[in-house]
MARSE-638278 format. One line per 8 residues: for each residue z, y, x of C-alpha. Coordinates in steps of 0.2 Angstrom, whole numbers. Layout:
Z Y X; ...
END
This chain:
53 1118 698; 40 1125 686; 39 1121 667; 24 1127 661; 29 1127 642; 45 1137 646; 40 1151 658; 54 1163 661
52 1182 661; 60 1195 671; 69 1211 669; 63 1227 658; 50 1236 666; 53 1249 676; 48 1269 675; 36 1277 686
38 1295 685; 21 1305 686; 22 1323 690; 15 1338 678; 0 1341 691; -3 1323 694; -21 1317 702; -32 1309 690
-31 1294 702; -15 1284 694; -11 1267 703; -3 1256 694; 11 1245 703; 9 1225 704; 26 1222 696; 23 1235 682
7 1231 679; 11 1212 673; 23 1219 664; 13 1224 649; 16 1212 633; 1 1210 627; -9 1193 622; -11 1181 636
-31 1183 634; -28 1202 636; -19 1204 651; -22 1217 661; -28 1214 682; -23 1231 686; -9 1227 701; -22 1231 715
-32 1244 707; -32 1261 702; -37 1269 685; -46 1286 682; -38 1296 666; -36 1313 662; -20 1321 665; -6 1320 649
9 1326 648; 24 1311 646; 26 1314 627; 9 1314 623; 7 1297 631; 19 1290 623; 15 1296 606; -4 1292 609
2 1273 616; 11 1273 599; -3 1276 588; -12 1264 595; 0 1249 590; 6 1242 606; 20 1230 604; 36 1237 599
42 1240 618; 30 1250 625; 33 1265 619; 51 1264 625; 49 1253 641; 32 1254 650; 31 1263 666; 18 1280 660
5 1274 673; 2 1258 661; 3 1267 647; -10 1277 652; -21 1261 655; -17 1253 639; -26 1269 632; -42 1269 639
-42 1246 636; -42 1240 621; -34 1224 625; -21 1235 623; -21 1243 605; -20 1228 590; -4 1224 581; 7 1207 582
25 1205 586; 33 1203 603; 41 1186 602; 33 1169 596; 36 1161 580; 51 1152 583; 46 1134 578; 33 1133 592
39 1124 607; 22 1128 616; 21 1148 609; 18 1160 625; 31 1172 630; 30 1187 623; 29 1196 640; 21 1190 659
33 1202 669; 33 1195 686; 53 1190 693; 63 1201 702; 75 1198 714; 93 1196 713; 105 1206 720; 112 1192 730
128 1192 719; 127 1180 707; 136 1189 689; 141 1179 674; 144 1185 657; 152 1175 643; 149 1181 625; 163 1168 618
174 1168 602; 189 1177 604; 189 1183 586; 182 1173 569; 178 1158 563; 176 1149 581; 191 1158 589; 201 1142 590
186 1137 602; 189 1151 612; 203 1146 624; 196 1128 629; 179 1138 632; 186 1151 642; 196 1140 653; 183 1128 657
173 1143 662; 188 1150 674; 191 1132 679; 174 1130 688; 172 1150 694; 189 1147 703; 182 1129 709; 165 1140 717
173 1154 724; 185 1143 735; 171 1134 740; 165 1149 745; 153 1157 730; 136 1158 729; 124 1164 741; 138 1164 752
147 1177 741; 162 1177 726; 154 1175 707; 158 1190 697; 162 1187 680; 163 1198 664; 170 1191 648; 167 1196 629
169 1193 612; 156 1184 602; 166 1186 584; 155 1176 572; 142 1180 558; 151 1192 548; 153 1204 563; 139 1213 576
150 1209 590; 139 1197 599; 127 1211 598; 137 1224 607; 145 1211 619; 125 1206 624; 122 1224 627; 137 1228 637
134 1211 648; 115 1220 650; 122 1234 655; 135 1228 668; 119 1217 673; 123 1200 673; 111 1186 680; 117 1173 666
127 1174 650; 138 1160 644; 139 1156 624; 137 1160 610; 148 1145 602; 138 1148 584; 123 1142 583; 119 1155 574
128 1171 583; 116 1165 599; 103 1162 587; 105 1182 583; 105 1188 602; 93 1176 610; 78 1187 611; 89 1200 618
95 1191 631; 79 1182 637; 69 1198 634; 79 1205 646; 76 1191 659; 94 1186 659; 101 1165 657; 108 1161 641
116 1145 642; 128 1138 628; 141 1125 631; 142 1123 611; 126 1126 601; 118 1110 592; 107 1117 581; 91 1110 583
82 1126 581; 86 1129 599; 74 1115 603; 58 1125 598; 64 1143 599; 55 1154 609; 66 1155 623; 56 1161 637
60 1147 649; 80 1155 648; 89 1146 635; 99 1131 639; 114 1122 634; 125 1108 638; 130 1102 621; 117 1091 613
105 1097 596; 112 1088 582; 98 1078 578; 112 1066 589; 128 1070 581; 122 1070 563; 115 1050 568; 132 1047 573
141 1054 561; 130 1046 548; 129 1029 555; 146 1030 554; 147 1033 536; 137 1021 530; 145 1007 542; 163 1010 534
156 1006 517; 152 1023 507; 135 1020 499; 136 1033 489; 141 1050 499; 144 1070 496; 140 1083 508; 149 1100 508
142 1110 521; 143 1128 527; 124 1139 522; 120 1142 542; 108 1136 556; 122 1125 561; 127 1118 545; 112 1114 536
102 1106 551; 118 1094 553; 118 1091 536; 100 1086 535; 101 1075 549; 117 1066 540; 108 1066 525; 94 1057 532
103 1044 544; 114 1040 527; 99 1036 518; 89 1028 531; 104 1016 531; 105 1012 514; 116 1023 505; 113 1037 494
118 1057 497; 122 1059 476; 126 1076 480; 126 1090 495; 131 1109 493; 127 1121 504; 141 1136 502; 142 1152 506
157 1149 522; 162 1169 517; 166 1163 501; 185 1166 491; 184 1151 482; 176 1135 483; 183 1127 468; 166 1127 459
157 1119 477; 170 1104 475; 168 1102 458; 148 1097 459; 154 1084 472; 168 1077 460; 157 1076 446; 146 1065 457
163 1053 463; 155 1049 479; 163 1035 491; 162 1045 507; 166 1065 509; 156 1073 523; 163 1091 527; 152 1103 539
159 1119 541; 170 1130 552; 187 1139 551; 184 1139 529; 184 1120 531; 205 1123 528; 202 1131 511; 188 1117 506
202 1104 513; 214 1113 502; 203 1114 486; 199 1093 488; 216 1090 486; 218 1100 472; 205 1093 462; 210 1074 467
201 1070 480; 212 1067 491; 208 1057 508; 218 1041 503; 206 1040 489; 191 1046 497; 185 1043 513; 184 1060 524
172 1066 538; 170 1080 549; 161 1087 563; 163 1099 579; 164 1116 569; 182 1110 560; 187 1096 569; 203 1105 576
222 1103 578; 227 1122 574; 215 1124 558; 225 1113 546; 245 1115 553; 248 1122 537; 242 1110 527; 254 1097 519
259 1082 529; 248 1067 529; 233 1078 519; 222 1073 536; 228 1056 538; 214 1043 542; 202 1056 540; 187 1054 554
174 1067 565; 164 1068 579; 163 1079 593; 148 1079 605; 156 1075 624; 159 1062 635; 180 1058 638; 189 1070 649
195 1063 664; 214 1065 663; 212 1075 682; 203 1087 674; 213 1091 659; 228 1093 672; 217 1105 680; 213 1115 665
232 1116 660; 235 1121 678; 223 1137 672; 229 1139 655; 246 1130 652; 245 1136 635; 230 1124 629; 230 1115 616
212 1112 611; 200 1105 623; 183 1105 615; 170 1111 626; 181 1116 638; 170 1100 647; 153 1108 640; 159 1126 648
165 1120 664; 148 1110 669; 137 1127 661; 143 1137 673; 142 1123 688; 124 1122 683; 122 1141 683; 129 1141 704
122 1126 709; 105 1133 704; 106 1148 711; 110 1142 724; 96 1130 727; 85 1144 721; 93 1154 735; 89 1168 721
104 1174 708; 90 1182 696; 90 1174 679; 71 1168 681; 76 1159 700; 91 1152 690; 81 1146 675; 68 1139 688
81 1128 695; 92 1123 682; 81 1106 679; 81 1102 695; 99 1101 699; 104 1090 683; 94 1075 687; 83 1066 700
93 1068 717; 108 1060 723; 122 1062 709; 138 1071 713; 150 1081 703; 159 1097 705; 150 1112 715; 160 1108 731
153 1090 730; 136 1097 728; 133 1112 737; 138 1100 752; 125 1088 750; 110 1105 748; 117 1110 764; 114 1093 772
96 1094 764; 97 1083 751; 90 1083 733; 107 1083 719; 109 1076 702; 124 1085 695; 135 1074 684; 145 1084 672
161 1081 665; 156 1082 648; 142 1069 653; 124 1068 664; 116 1083 658; 99 1079 663; 89 1094 656; 72 1088 649
59 1101 647; 65 1111 633; 82 1114 643; 91 1101 632; 102 1088 639; 91 1073 638; 106 1060 636; 123 1064 627
138 1056 623; 147 1058 603; 166 1054 604; 173 1047 585; 189 1054 582; 203 1050 568; 218 1060 563; 234 1055 563
249 1061 548; 254 1076 559; 235 1083 553; 230 1080 570; 218 1071 582; 221 1063 601; 209 1078 608; 211 1069 625
205 1053 619; 191 1045 605; 192 1028 594; 175 1027 603; 162 1035 613; 143 1033 607; 130 1036 620; 112 1040 613
95 1050 620; 91 1067 610; 74 1059 607; 80 1042 597
END
């Protein structure tokens, strides 16, 4: 399946050695010629031709190319023959960046590279939180990945071979762990990377991953930024964009009778984006956001932030953040804004059964929150617990399971494990065919010559043209007096189209 607005790119260019006494006719291989990251109108049709050039040493060629302002990847990664070609063609020179602005969904990819065929073994890497502010989400996500891989390999693997996996830590935005992890996985020649959990962390590594021709598939990114980011057609997610969660949460706040609302949101792409949507929905629903504070999640103290909310005395208080929400909650209690007097609301980033264990009993009693994802069947949870008996959180386990299963099915349909081939088939296996659940059921249909529509544990998925699920479900959960919520069953589920 070809998606014009999300054209995939291939892996890095291949070096072509040039002997010191090379002849003046330097042939340019087809694969190398198309890997020159130049403006679309100036891409060079040099695949079938030879170009007459003076003989230059490699060092002088690179220096000359850099002097002519070829985009930054050129000097380090272009084949020598192509660098030489750039010196004699004006189209290769000129400034510009190698990535289009993030705000343009139709922005052209930064490279016209031809897809490289896979090696026959699907290799998946994970960049998921083992440490940092979302570490509590690591166990369910890793378990979802491991369960899917177990089922895939028990069914014969992908393309007749077992799937290989490498796990790494994503850390959070206060560290450089995710970047180091991505480098390690790319060195291990993975075809797809599952992660990160944090939208801001994914944003920091997406260019590195997709530039290498590798699929990045997040089970938990909800920032609306990824809908329009320049991803070269290689980024997908099973978690819905925040516009849906924000609408559901905003509707819930208004429906509960809160005509005045305060919002405390962490200041990053996730927190700010979700707060924007909640604020819009509350306002559209007839409520008023009387105070909104976008705070620094790394702050040691949140007393001034909470004081701003207290000064406006809202009926409802929306808390959008990660692990630091425990400190915010403690400050709310300290300043008298307790959950028995005000209505608190949380989101997927801070809905946790482990983050508030030190809070006095009853602190969160009655607090509501939203989590993307349909009801996880009891049978699925039993499978997860069989893989990891110590699992206490289930958030994004289903989305992680679906991500791996979809990657495996896409490689099967493509008959190719390369990132570009997988990306080209992910939308196809998610909709439009005979419905199936689980890898074995779906792959059996493929072997029978049928088109498939994978129905995920997290929902129908049904990718749209930019790699977002077009339809998704949001669950509404409620905390009890023990400061925990029933992660296995929501109070209610609301399904909606991402587009509105």
